[in-house]
C-alpha positions, -999 to 999 in steps of 0.1 A, spaced: 111 643 911 81 633 883 90 628 848 77 646 814 49 619 802 68 626 766 98 611 781 75 580 795 58 574 764 95 571 747 111 545 774 79 526 772 77 527 735 116 517 736 108 488 760 81 475 739 104 476 713 135 456 729 110 431 740 92 426 705 132 420 699 138 393 719 100 371 714 110 371 679 142 359 685 130 334 712 104 320 685 126 320 661 143 291 690 114 278 700 107 264 662 144 253 657 143 234 693 123 208 706 119 217 742 88 244 752 115 266 773 116 289 744 79 295 737 74 302 772 96 331 771 85 344 738 50 345 749 61 366 783 84 389 760 51 397 735 29 398 766 53 426 781 55 443 747 18 446 744 21 458 782 42 486 772 24 495 741 -10 500 759 10 520 788 27 544 762 -9 545 744 -28 559 778 -2 582 784 -5 593 748 -47 596 748 -42 620 783 -19 641 765 -43 644 741 -73 654 764 -56 678 780 
């Protein structure tokens, strides 16, 4: 059964918020350590957050065009 678009929008936005939170924490770890591991994780989480925000925005625009 397909989910309502409003539910998907909320899910994508909350997932983006989670990835932002994790990315900021990883970035702080990276600034305080000498390894590059945390930089990569921070970039990945920022990418995922942007991806989820784009999906939510696309659904919002789709709702507005109906």
